[in-house]
TORMARDREN-921017 format. One record per residue (C-alpha): residue number from 1; x, y, z. Coordinates in steps of 0.001 Angstrom, whole numbers. Each point is the difference from the previous one (the first is absolute). Example, Ala and Ser with C-alpha at 12.3 -4.5 7.8 and 13.67 -1.06 7.14 Angstrom:
<drenzas>
(1 (12300 -4500 7800)),
(2 (1370 3440 -660)),
</drenzas>
This chain:
<drenzas>
(1 (109074 30581 63219)),
(2 (2889 -2379 705)),
(3 (-1633 -3041 -1547)),
(4 (-2468 -15 -2855)),
(5 (-1537 -2938 -1786)),
(6 (-2045 868 -3105)),
(7 (-2152 -2709 -1548)),
(8 (2632 -2698 519)),
(9 (-724 -3275 -1786)),
(10 (2076 -3116 -220)),
(11 (-690 -3112 -2081)),
(12 (1820 -3281 -230)),
(13 (-1140 -1540 -3207)),
(14 (-3801 -173 236)),
(15 (33 466 3838)),
(16 (-739 3478 1317)),
(17 (1974 275 3269)),
(18 (-686 3716 600)),
(19 (-2871 1893 -1537)),
(20 (-150 3858 -144)),
(21 (1561 708 3389)),
(22 (188 3704 994)),
(23 (928 1702 3253)),
(24 (2163 2786 1480)),
(25 (2078 148 3161)),
(26 (1175 3285 1427)),
(27 (3354 789 1552)),
(28 (312 -1271 3551)),
(29 (-2838 -2490 -173)),
(30 (222 -3594 1184)),
(31 (-2573 -1972 -1978)),
(32 (-947 -3668 443)),
(33 (-356 -2044 -3188)),
(34 (-2384 -2828 621)),
(35 (-1543 -2907 -1909)),
(36 (-398 -3762 32)),
(37 (2562 -2213 -1658)),
(38 (-115 457 -3766)),
(39 (-1641 3438 274)),
(40 (2717 1675 -2077)),
(41 (1798 1824 2808)),
(42 (3485 -1208 -686)),
(43 (-411 483 -3786)),
(44 (-1166 3570 642)),
(45 (3035 638 2251)),
(46 (2312 -1382 -2602)),
(47 (-1384 2367 -2579)),
(48 (510 2905 2394)),
(49 (3641 -1073 567)),
(50 (751 -606 -3685)),
(51 (452 -3762 366)),
(52 (-2920 -606 -2351)),
(53 (-908 2402 -2804)),
(54 (-3745 658 -42)),
(55 (-2013 -1260 -2941)),
(56 (-1609 3441 81)),
(57 (-250 2943 2392)),
(58 (2712 1942 1802)),
(59 (1846 -83 3336)),
(60 (1720 3069 1485)),
(61 (2348 31 2968)),
(62 (971 3376 1506)),
(63 (-905 1741 -3246)),
(64 (1950 -2426 -2188)),
(65 (-1760 -2152 -2587)),
(66 (1138 -3579 749)),
(67 (-7 -987 -3716)),
(68 (1495 3149 -1469)),
(69 (2466 855 2822)),
(70 (756 -3412 1546)),
(71 (3316 875 1608)),
(72 (-1247 3249 1555)),
(73 (-3169 -1769 1253)),
(74 (2023 -2803 1546)),
(75 (2356 2401 1717)),
(76 (-3065 1492 1759)),
(77 (-1214 -3429 1079)),
(78 (949 -2609 2604)),
(79 (-1552 -3426 -606)),
(80 (-208 -3075 2236)),
(81 (-1545 -2804 -2076)),
(82 (-1917 -2802 1654)),
(83 (2860 -2409 -591)),
(84 (2972 2253 419)),
(85 (3230 -1435 -1423)),
(86 (3132 384 2102)),
(87 (3430 -1577 110)),
(88 (176 -2176 3058)),
(89 (3757 -396 -192)),
(90 (590 3783 201)),
(91 (244 2050 3222)),
(92 (-2775 2561 456)),
(93 (2131 3115 -502)),
(94 (1772 -1423 -3010)),
(95 (-3292 -875 -1614)),
(96 (-1383 3437 587)),
(97 (3152 1527 -1517)),
(98 (-532 -2197 -2976)),
(99 (-3582 1251 -248)),
(100 (1169 3593 262)),
(101 (2417 -583 -2864)),
(102 (-2770 -1618 -2103)),
(103 (-2179 3065 642)),
(104 (2738 2268 -1205)),
(105 (702 1753 3303)),
(106 (3233 1963 -367)),
(107 (2955 -1732 1699)),
(108 (494 2938 2385)),
(109 (-3592 -355 1258)),
(110 (-191 -3806 313)),
(111 (1142 -251 3636)),
(112 (-2461 2663 1163)),
(113 (-2865 -1567 -2001)),
(114 (664 -3465 1445)),
(115 (308 1280 3548)),
(116 (-3238 1963 -370)),
(117 (-1840 -3092 -1274)),
(118 (1390 -2212 2729)),
(119 (-846 2577 2635)),
(120 (-3584 316 -1200)),
(121 (-424 -3797 189)),
(122 (2060 -629 3163)),
(123 (2494 -2215 -1764)),
(124 (3256 1533 1284)),
(125 (676 -2786 2530)),
(126 (-288 -2708 -2716)),
(127 (1803 1912 -2717)),
(128 (2846 -2593 -233)),
(129 (-2168 -3086 229)),
(130 (-829 -2125 -3014)),
(131 (-3531 634 -1228)),
(132 (-663 -3740 -232)),
(133 (652 -387 3707)),
(134 (-2551 2627 1034)),
(135 (-3590 -654 1201)),
(136 (-2693 612 -2499)),
(137 (-984 3129 1799)),
(138 (3495 1439 -422)),
(139 (140 -1128 -3651)),
(140 (-3180 2019 -500)),
(141 (1736 2976 1558)),
(142 (2814 -450 -2480)),
(143 (-2568 -5 -2774)),
(144 (-1466 3243 1275)),
(145 (3477 1453 432)),
(146 (837 -680 -3673)),
(147 (-3219 1783 -991)),
(148 (1094 2997 2086)),
(149 (3380 335 -1630)),
(150 (152 3426 -1708)),
(151 (-2816 1408 2161)),
(152 (-2794 -400 -2549)),
(153 (-3150 2053 717)),
(154 (-2257 -2977 -905)),
(155 (13 -3512 1521)),
(156 (-1945 -2996 -1230)),
(157 (12 -2897 2452)),
(158 (-1590 -3282 -1138)),
(159 (-852 -2272 2983)),
(160 (2845 1225 2228)),
(161 (-1148 -2069 2981)),
(162 (-864 -3248 -1832)),
(163 (1113 -3090 1922)),
(164 (1202 1933 3080)),
(165 (-848 -861 3583)),
(166 (-2178 2433 2070)),
(167 (3038 1765 1568)),
(168 (1651 483 -3376)),
(169 (-3256 1253 -1496)),
(170 (-239 2628 2757)),
(171 (3584 1073 -667)),
(172 (-470 350 -3759)),
(173 (-3370 1764 504)),
(174 (1672 2589 2235)),
(175 (2803 409 -2545)),
(176 (-2400 568 -2894)),
(177 (-2055 2441 2085)),
(178 (3114 2044 687)),
(179 (979 -7 -3634)),
(180 (-3407 1394 -961)),
(181 (664 3206 1879)),
(182 (2509 1033 -2661)),
(183 (-1010 -1851 -3181)),
(184 (-2969 -1135 -2062)),
(185 (-597 -3661 648)),
(186 (-2146 -2690 -1639)),
(187 (-320 -2995 2339)),
(188 (-1356 -3172 -1603)),
(189 (-939 -2564 2595)),
(190 (-2499 -2603 1150)),
(191 (366 995 3608)),
(192 (-2953 2385 375)),
(193 (672 1132 3599)),
(194 (3380 1172 -1349)),
(195 (-1793 2262 -2521)),
(196 (-2384 1315 2687)),
(197 (2956 892 2184)),
(198 (2100 1704 -2641)),
(199 (-1986 1169 -3012)),
(200 (-2184 3075 -491)),
(201 (-1690 -1382 -3136)),
(202 (-475 -3331 -1682)),
(203 (-192 -1188 -3592)),
(204 (-2004 -3202 -353)),
(205 (314 -2130 -3123)),
(206 (-1794 -3110 -1189)),
(207 (99 -1857 -3286)),
(208 (2341 2571 -1524)),
(209 (-2214 3012 811)),
(210 (-80 2734 2634)),
(211 (-2965 -347 2377)),
(212 (814 2853 2419)),
(213 (2454 2831 601)),
(214 (-743 1723 3283)),
(215 (512 69 3771)),
(216 (-1504 -2895 1988)),
(217 (-2417 2346 1784)),
(218 (-1356 1431 -3235)),
(219 (-371 -3502 -1504)),
(220 (-2005 -1031 3067)),
(221 (-2268 2981 -409)),
(222 (-745 -1004 -3547)),
(223 (-440 -3661 815)),
(224 (-2347 537 2934)),
(225 (-3060 2296 -143)),
(226 (217 851 3735)),
(227 (2306 555 2892)),
(228 (-112 -2286 3047)),
(229 (832 493 3667)),
(230 (210 -2786 2580)),
(231 (-1395 962 3426)),
(232 (250 -2316 3009)),
(233 (-2571 981 2584)),
(234 (-1238 -1289 3359)),
(235 (-3764 371 100)),
(236 (-3323 -1509 -970)),
(237 (154 -1019 -3641)),
(238 (-3304 1485 -1167)),
(239 (577 3260 1873)),
(240 (3461 372 -1461)),
(241 (-1301 -676 -3538)),
(242 (-2696 2629 445)),
(243 (2549 2637 1113)),
(244 (2427 -785 -2779)),
(245 (-2725 56 -2700)),
(246 (-1137 3446 1162)),
(247 (3407 1658 -631)),
(248 (-67 2396 -2886)),
(249 (2027 -1311 -2960)),
(250 (-301 -3681 980)),
(251 (-1474 -2085 -2818)),
(252 (33 -3376 1678)),
(253 (1020 -1959 3089)),
(254 (713 -3720 377)),
(255 (697 -1804 3266)),
(256 (2425 -2940 250)),
(257 (-1304 -3130 1554)),
(258 (799 173 3705)),
(259 (1319 -2905 1987)),
(260 (-2247 -1103 2853)),
(261 (753 2102 3074)),
(262 (2344 2383 -1922)),
(263 (8 3431 1616)),
(264 (418 1847 -3278)),
(265 (-1216 -129 -3615)),
(266 (1791 1345 -3077)),
(267 (-2136 2029 -2445)),
(268 (963 963 -3545)),
(269 (-1207 3482 -750)),
(270 (-263 1055 -3683)),
(271 (65 3474 -1431)),
(272 (942 1624 -3332)),
(273 (3713 400 -728)),
(274 (208 3731 366)),
(275 (-1532 -121 3521)),
(276 (1972 -898 3130)),
(277 (-2499 -638 2775)),
(278 (2425 -1327 2639)),
(279 (-414 3030 2278)),
(280 (-3814 -126 -312)),
(281 (26 -3741 754)),
(282 (2209 426 3076)),
(283 (-2137 2884 1268)),
(284 (-3277 -1861 -536)),
(285 (1242 -3152 1734)),
(286 (1279 2030 2967)),
(287 (-3175 2109 259)),
(288 (-2159 -3145 126)),
(289 (2034 -1338 2891)),
(290 (1514 -2956 -1847)),
(291 (3579 -1140 414)),
(292 (2149 777 -3044)),
(293 (2792 -2569 -97)),
(294 (1436 504 -3495)),
(295 (-666 2075 -3121)),
(296 (2031 -448 -3162)),
(297 (-348 293 -3785)),
(298 (-503 -3215 -1995)),
(299 (2295 139 -3007)),
(300 (704 -2368 -2860)),
(301 (3495 -1446 67)),
(302 (2082 245 -3152)),
(303 (-441 -3745 -370)),
(304 (-3807 401 -44)),
(305 (228 2835 -2537)),
(306 (2406 -2077 -2144)),
(307 (-2294 -3029 80)),
(308 (-3077 2028 -741)),
(309 (1493 1602 -3118)),
(310 (1632 -3146 -1382)),
(311 (-3143 -2089 682)),
(312 (-2152 2459 -1892)),
(313 (2399 -18 -2876)),
(314 (197 -3790 23)),
(315 (-3783 -209 -144)),
(316 (-60 2275 -3011)),
(317 (-1362 3224 1513)),
(318 (-151 2225 -2999)),
(319 (579 3080 2172)),
(320 (3468 -1175 1107)),
(321 (1711 1807 -2844)),
(322 (3462 1180 -979)),
(323 (632 3765 407)),
(324 (-247 1862 -3305)),
(325 (3093 2125 546)),
(326 (2943 560 2374)),
(327 (-1569 3272 1091)),
(328 (-2801 -1976 1750)),
(329 (1133 7 3676)),
(330 (-2773 -2128 1439)),
(331 (-1304 -3126 -1746)),
(332 (-2107 -2460 1916)),
(333 (-2479 -2743 -714)),
(334 (-3049 1916 1224)),
(335 (-3509 -1055 725)),
</drenzas>
C-alpha cells in the first residue's frame, strides 16, 4: 500500500478533531476525500504529510513511517495544501527551482526536474512570468507543479479547484486525472462531480470519523436495498404495469404521474441488486406491442450518497461507525 492510516487521532486541548481514522490506498489509485466543513479532512491530511504529529496512531507513505522517517516519507510525497503559499514576486521557473533546492534535489538534476513539473502542468509558456501576475487557475497549476518536483509516487491535493471558474476547474480536473495514471492521489474537494469523474473510490468523513471507504457503486448498493430501472413506454398505463409486474425478478413497479395528453409514461422498475432485468424489460415491452422510448438505470449520485451518510451520522445512527482497522476495505453506514 502507498498510503496507510492506522487509528489516527488528533486532539487540540479537549477537542477531538480526528478520532480513530484508518484506511489504505493502493498504488495507482485516485481516491476522493470528502466531508463537510469541520469534518477533520484537512487535519487528517496534515497528519499524513507530517505537518501535524498525530496524538496517537500511525501514518505511512510509500512504506515510510511519517513520524519515524519524516524526511524519507516527505521525499515520497507531493502536497498541495488548501491555501498553498507561493512567492508572488518570483517568476514561475525560479520559484520551482527554489522548491527543488528546498527538497534537496541534486543541482545536476534541478533543471530536468523543473522542466518535467512544468511540462506536466502546462506551465512552460508562463515560466518567466511573475506568479503574482498569473490567474488563480495558473497559480493552482504552480502549486501542483511544486508538489510534483522530485517525481513523488504519492500526491495529496487539498481543494485544488477551490475558487476557480468552470473553465479552470475543467483544466485542473483533466490535469489531476492525467497525474493519477502514474501516481497514487488523494483528492480532497467539495466538488462532488469532480470526484465522480476522476476517482475510483471515496473516503467520506464526518465529525472526525470515517463513515465510508468504497466505490460509489458499492456504497449505493449498501444504501439502497434494490436496483431501479427507468422505462419510458408508449402504451396504456394499466396494461404496461401488468406486463412489467409479470417479469421474473421484478419486485415492484411505480408509474410517474403523466401529463394530460402525454404520449408516454415513465415507469420505475425495481429488482434486487444482483439482477439486471433490462433485457427482459425491453423484450417484454416489445412483445406486448408497446413503444419503448427509453430504458436506463436509476443511480444515486455521489452527492446523494454523501448526504445520506452524513445525515445518518448527524442524526446519531449508531450503525454509522468507524472502521476497526486499516485492513477493513469497505465500511458503510448500513441498514
